[in-house]
N, C-alpha and C positions, 0 to 999 in steps of 0.2 A: 683386138678393144678398140673400139672408134673413140676416136678422140672428142673430148666433150667442148660446146660450141660456148663461145664467153658470150654470147649475145645478152641484150637483156631481154627479159619475159615478156611478151605479148599480152594482150590486155588482155585477152581470155585465161593466159596462165595468170597474172595476177589476181582476177577474179575468184578462180579455183584452189589459188593458196590462202587468199584472204579466207573463204568459206569454210576449209580444214582448218585453220587456226580458232575461228570463230567456235566450230564446232566442238575442238579439243580443249577450250579453255573452262576452269576448276572451278568458277568463283564468278557470279554475276552480283550485280550492283543490291539487286532484290536477297539473293544469299546472304550477303553482309548485314542489310539491314534487320533483316531476322534475327541473324545470330546474335547482333549486339543487342538486339532487344530483349530478348530470352535471356543473353546475360544481364543486361539491369534489373529487368523484374527479379530474378532470382536473388541478387545483390537485395535489391530494397526486400526480399520478402527476411533474406535472412537478418538485416539489420533492423527491420521491424520484429520478427517475432522471437530469435533466440533468447535478446534478454528479459522477454516475458517467459517463456521457459524455466528459468532459472530464478527467478524471483522466490518461487516460495520458499527457495532453499535460503535465503537472503533476508528474509526479514525477520522482524523481532511480533513479538506482541501485540506492538502496535498498530492494532486495527479497531474499525468499528467492532467488531464482536468481543474483543474486550471491554471495552469505555462501556457497551449496552450492557453484557453481562455484569460488571462492576456496579452498574447504576442498577439494578434490577437488583442484585443484591443486599445493597446499603439499604436502599428504600423498602425492600419487602421481607427483608431477614434478618442481617447484622444488626441494622441499628432500630429495630421496632419489633414486634410478634406479626408472625406470618399469619397469623389469623386477620389481621389487620394492616391489610399492604397499606405501603406509603402514608403512616401513620407514624411518624417518628417516637421509641420511648425517651424522654427527657432523661433518663440517668444515662444508657447505654449511650446516648447520642452526643451527652458532654463528657464522658468518660473515653470515647474514642476522640474528639479532637481534643482532649485534653493530653493524650499519649499515654492514658493509665491503664493497669491492665484492667479487663472485664469486671464489670461488678456479677455479682449474683443473678441470673436471668439472662445474661447479654449473649450472643451466640459470635462472640469474636474472639479470634487467637492473638495473643501477646506475647511477646519475648521479650526484646528489647525497644528501646526507643528509636534505634537505630536503624530498625526492620519495618518499621510500622510506615504509613500504610499499607505497604506490599502483603507482610506475611496474615493480617486481619483478611484481607480481600482475596488472599490466596491468587498473587500474580507476582510472576517471576522476579527476583531481584533485578535483573538488565533492562525491566520495561520501569520509566519513568509516572509518578503518575499522580495527580495531584486532585484532591475532593474537597468540593467548594461548597457551602451552603448562603445563598443569598435572599436576605429579606424583599420583601416586595417594590423598598425603595432603591432598592440594588447595592445596598449597604452588606458588607461578606460579615455573617455573624461565624461561621466557623469556618476554619480553613486546615489541611490536613495533608500531608505528602510535600514535593520539590515546587519549588518555584517556578512560574510556567513562563518567566517575563523573557526569556531569551528562548525561549523554546521553539524549535522549529517541526512543523510537521505533526500538527498537534489535532489529536482526535477526541471529539468532545460527546458526551451522551447528558443528557439533561431530563430529569423529572422533577415532578411537582408535589411536593410533600408538605404535610401536617405535622408543626413541631410547634407543641403548648398550646394546640388550639387555634392555630397563624399558618397561613400559605407560603411556603417557602420555595426557594428554588435550589434543586440540588444538581450539581454540575460536577461532572464527571471528567478530567482531560489525561488521557495517556500521551504518550510519545516517546 
């Protein structure tokens, strides 16, 4: 076996070694940039869409559909006659807001004052509701349900109704 020389490599040998090491390199700057970008886009997608996928399982009935459904039922059926929608029956309306049992001819259910108006409106006990009738001057004429003073995330449905020949606003608030 011939002894190896210990002389430094010449210029041609250095160029050949550098070229060989460049081709054997596993990752370039562009590869790193593409990988980091894909990782960040994936994380953004996960943070943006995963909570939305679980939202239907975490919400209660507090949504616009419940408020709208309750407002329609009150204005067209429960407090009046379905043949005359949006015209409130004086007797049924007064009894409903006084937390009394329904008089003959009124179509709401009543058990005890503790679950009023949720039972009468067909809404879960977990859903908090407030029903208010306001005259044209802005004065509250009738009010039933929970106090909405400190309520957050309130959804409101509004209907214009006739009560005793005068126009009023019916508000249903759900939270």
